[in-house]
C-alpha positions in Angstrom: 97.1 94.2 90.0 97.9 91.7 92.8 95.3 92.5 95.5 93.2 89.4 95.8 89.9 91.2 96.2 90.4 94.0 93.7 88.2 93.7 90.5 91.3 94.3 88.4 93.2 91.3 89.8 95.5 89.9 87.2 95.3 92.8 84.8 98.5 94.6 83.8 98.8 98.3 83.1 101.7 100.5 82.0 103.1 102.4 85.0 103.1 106.2 84.6 104.4 107.1 88.0 105.0 105.8 91.5 104.8 108.5 94.2 103.9 109.2 97.8 100.7 111.2 98.1 97.6 111.1 100.3 99.6 109.4 103.0 100.3 106.3 100.8 102.6 105.2 98.0 100.4 105.2 94.9 100.8 104.1 91.3 99.4 106.1 88.4 98.4 104.3 85.2 96.2 104.7 82.1 93.0 102.6 82.2 91.4 101.1 79.1 89.8 104.5 78.3 93.1 106.3 78.5 92.1 108.0 81.8 94.8 108.5 84.4 93.9 106.4 87.5 95.8 105.7 90.7 95.7 103.1 93.5 97.7 102.0 96.4 101.1 100.7 95.3 100.7 97.9 97.9 98.0 96.4 95.8 100.4 95.9 92.9 103.7 94.4 92.1 105.3 97.8 91.8 106.7 97.6 95.4 108.2 94.7 97.3 105.9 92.7 99.6 105.8 93.9 103.2 108.3 91.7 105.0 105.9 91.1 107.9 103.2 89.9 105.5 105.7 87.6 103.8 107.0 86.1 107.1 103.6 85.7 108.7 102.3 83.8 105.7 98.7 84.7 106.5 98.9 83.5 110.2 98.5 87.0 111.6 95.8 89.5 110.6 97.5 92.5 112.2 101.0 93.9 112.5 102.3 94.7 116.0 102.9 98.4 115.0 99.3 98.7 113.8 98.0 97.2 117.0 100.1 99.6 119.1 98.8 102.5 117.1 95.2 101.3 117.7 95.9 101.2 121.5 97.1 104.8 121.3 93.9 105.8 119.4 91.7 104.1 121.9 93.5 105.7 124.8 93.3 109.1 123.1 97.0 109.5 122.9 97.2 110.4 119.2 
């Protein structure tokens, strides 16, 4: 787990599957009670870091594509 605010930060789990579902890439793993769990792959080291996030180095809180999508939502174009 690599997401800085997730309570499982720093813990490692065996990956069962990495798949696209519910509109996101998700990892599936077994927790400490052997239950299958899933979470966003972006919160793990299973996928490469988003290039924008890496290049912005924390200087920008929003990606341009996300801001443009927000403008469309506000205008009612989506």
